C-alpha positions in Angstrom: 18.8 4.7 -7.8 21.6 5.2 -10.3 23.1 2.6 -12.6 26.4 2.9 -14.4 27.2 0.6 -17.3 30.9 0.6 -18.3 31.9 -0.5 -21.8 35.5 -1.3 -22.7 37.1 0.7 -25.5 37.8 -2.5 -27.5 34.0 -3.2 -28.0 32.8 -2.1 -31.4 30.3 0.7 -31.7 27.7 -1.7 -33.2 27.5 -3.7 -30.0 27.3 -0.9 -27.5 23.5 -0.4 -27.7 22.9 -4.1 -27.5 25.2 -4.5 -24.5 23.7 -1.5 -22.6 20.1 -2.6 -23.3 20.7 -6.1 -22.0 22.6 -4.8 -19.0 19.8 -2.4 -18.0 17.1 -5.1 -18.5 19.1 -7.6 -16.4 19.4 -4.9 -13.6 15.7 -4.1 -13.8 14.8 -7.8 -13.6 17.1 -8.3 -10.6 15.8 -5.2 -8.8 12.1 -5.5 -9.7 10.9 -6.9 -6.4 12.3 -3.9 -4.6 10.8 -1.3 -6.9 7.3 0.4 -6.9 5.9 2.1 -10.0 2.7 4.0 -9.6 0.4 4.0 -12.6 1.0 7.1 -14.8 4.5 7.7 -13.4 7.7 7.0 -15.2 9.9 7.2 -12.2 10.5 4.2 -9.9 11.0 4.4 -6.1 12.4 2.0 -3.6 10.0 0.2 -1.2 
């Protein structure tokens, strides 16, 4: 699974890490029921 987060050029550099962190957490929260993570692995796989 790949995720692309697009940020407009008019967003200041200070907000880019905050925006991308919140976007990735929102995606993870939305997709969590469909993901499996085995203990000891860092990669997720689809069910």
